[in-house]
KOLKOL-914911 format. One record per residue: residue in three letters; x, y, z of N, C-alpha, C in turn. Coordinates in pm, whole numbers, padded with zeros to 5 digits, always signed. Layout:
! residues N
AlaXYZXYZXYZ/...
! end
This chain:
! residues 79
Met-01824-00485-00788-01873-00539-00915-01868-00693-00906/Lys-01973-00756-00947-01979-00900-00942-01946-00954-01081/Ile-01855-01053-01083-01812-01113-01213-01826-01264-01189/Asn-01869-01333-01295-01881-01474-01295-01748-01540-01325/Leu-01695-01621-01224-01569-01694-01245-01604-01846-01233/Ser-01591-01906-01340-01615-02056-01347-01746-02088-01283/Gly-01851-02018-01313-01982-02049-01262-02012-01998-01121/Val-01921-01927-01058-01935-01871-00930-01931-01719-00933/Glu-02030-01653-00884-02038-01505-00885-01941-01458-00776/Thr-01847-01368-00817-01741-01322-00725-01741-01173-00720/Glu-01725-01117-00602-01724-00974-00577-01583-00915-00594/Phe-01564-00832-00692-01442-00761-00713-01440-00623-00650/Ser-01328-00578-00600-01307-00446-00547-01262-00346-00650/Asp-01312-00223-00641-01280-00120-00735-01139-00061-00699/Val-01040-00077-00787-00908-00016-00765-00873+00076-00873/Ser-00975+00134-00935-00954+00227-01049-00882+00356-01004/Ser-00869+00376-00875-00794+00499-00832-00644+00482-00854/Glu-00598+00362-00884-00454+00337-00908-00421+00367-01054/Thr-00303+00425-01081-00253+00438-01214-00180+00311-01262/Tyr-00119+00240-01166-00055+00115-01196-00033+00039-01063/Arg-00004-00087-01068+00038-00166-00953+00147-00260-01001/Thr+00254-00272-00918+00365-00360-00957+00394-00461-00848/Tyr+00405-00585-00890+00429-00701-00803+00578-00737-00818/Val+00643-00754-00706+00789-00792-00711+00800-00933-00651/Phe+00865-01022-00728+00883-01161-00681+01022-01183-00629/Pro+01044-01299-00560+01170-01321-00486+01300-01299-00564/Lys+01300-01329-00689+01421-01310-00770+01424-01173-00844/Gln+01344-01079-00785+01330-00942-00837+01267-00926-00973/Glu+01200-01034-01018+01114-01021-01138+00995-00934-01099/Thr+00950-00851-01193+00838-00767-01159+00731-00786-01266/Val+00608-00766-01226+00490-00761-01318+00418-00628-01287/Thr+00391-00545-01386+00320-00424-01367+00198-00427-01446/Ile+00084-00393-01382-00049-00381-01448-00077-00230-01454/Asp-00093-00175-01570-00127-00039-01595-00285-00024-01586/Ser-00329+00084-01518-00463+00116-01507-00559+00001-01462/Pro-00526-00055-01349-00610-00163-01295-00743-00109-01259/His-00851-00176-01279-00985-00132-01243-01051-00218-01137/Trp-01038-00348-01149-01109-00442-01055-01010-00545-01005/Leu-01027-00576-00873-00941-00672-00810-01015-00776-00723/Tyr-00977-00899-00736-01030-01004-00649-00916-01081-00599/Val-00911-01100-00462-00803-01177-00399-00860-01315-00362/Ser-00803-01420-00418-00850-01556-00391-00809-01606-00255/Lys-00869-01713-00216-00832-01775-00082-00685-01811-00078/Ser-00624-01848-00196-00486-01885-00196-00392-01766-00196/Gly-00448-01643-00205-00366-01524-00211-00339-01468-00349/Gly-00383-01541-00455-00368-01490-00589-00450-01369-00618/His-00412-01284-00704-00487-01163-00740-00538-01176-00881/Arg-00661-01158-00898-00725-01142-01029-00752-01000-01057/Leu-00705-00946-01166-00721-00804-01194-00782-00790-01336/Ile-00862-00685-01345-00911-00642-01483-00869-00501-01501/Asp-00807-00478-01620-00747-00340-01644-00853-00259-01721/Asp-00820-00135-01752-00913-00045-01822-00940-00083-01959/Lys-00865-00173-02017-00890-00217-02160-00972-00346-02157/Gly-01004-00396-02038-01081-00520-02027-01001-00647-02028/Phe-00865-00632-02019-00778-00750-02014-00778-00807-01867/Ser-00784-00939-01857-00781-01003-01728-00632-01048-01697/His-00594-01033-01574-00463-01076-01533-00469-01153-01403/Tyr-00385-01260-01396-00379-01339-01271-00239-01330-01219/Ile-00223-01282-01099-00088-01274-01032-00092-01379-00922/Pro-00009-01488-00932-00005-01586-00830+00053-01536-00701/Ser+00008-01600-00585+00067-01562-00459+00213-01598-00463/Gly+00293-01542-00375+00436-01568-00373+00519-01443-00400/Trp+00451-01340-00436+00529-01213-00456+00565-01162-00316/Ile+00674-01083-00313+00733-01039-00183+00702-00884-00161/His+00657-00819-00263+00636-00673-00249+00531-00635-00350/Leu+00446-00541-00312+00345-00490-00405+00347-00342-00386/Phe+00356-00267-00490+00345-00117-00480+00259-00065-00592/Trp+00203+00058-00564+00118+00122-00665+00123+00267-00648/Gln+00075+00339-00750+00063+00481-00740-00090+00514-00768/Val-00139+00605-00689-00283+00642-00710-00292+00772-00790/Lys-00407+00788-00852-00430+00911-00925-00445+01028-00825/Glu-00432+01149-00874-00436+01270-00791-00569+01275-00712/Asn-00556+01308-00584-00671+01328-00499-00751+01194-00471/Gln-00680+01083-00486-00746+00952-00462-00682+00889-00336/Pro-00760+00806-00263-00702+00745-00141-00584+00652-00177/Ala-00491+00645-00085-00377+00556-00108-00413+00409-00094/Phe-00509+00378-00006-00552+00245+00016-00704+00235+00002/Val-00753+00142-00079-00895+00125-00099-00951+00001-00029/Lys-00865-00089+00014-00915-00208+00085-00811-00262+00169/
! end
């Protein structure tokens, strides 16, 4: 899916096979995105996500762990 970010068309990857994804940061803070649908990874390593409700999320690089659960009969890794 192509989305316009600040005047630049950007290709997002479909991650709608995931039920959620959780980012863990160095001090064990976590951020969980439920029902992510689209993902773009920037050159700096930040993740831009769009969830199933149309909310946009930005996760800065610097997290130390990322985990997710996929829906039944979906691939564990999409990219």
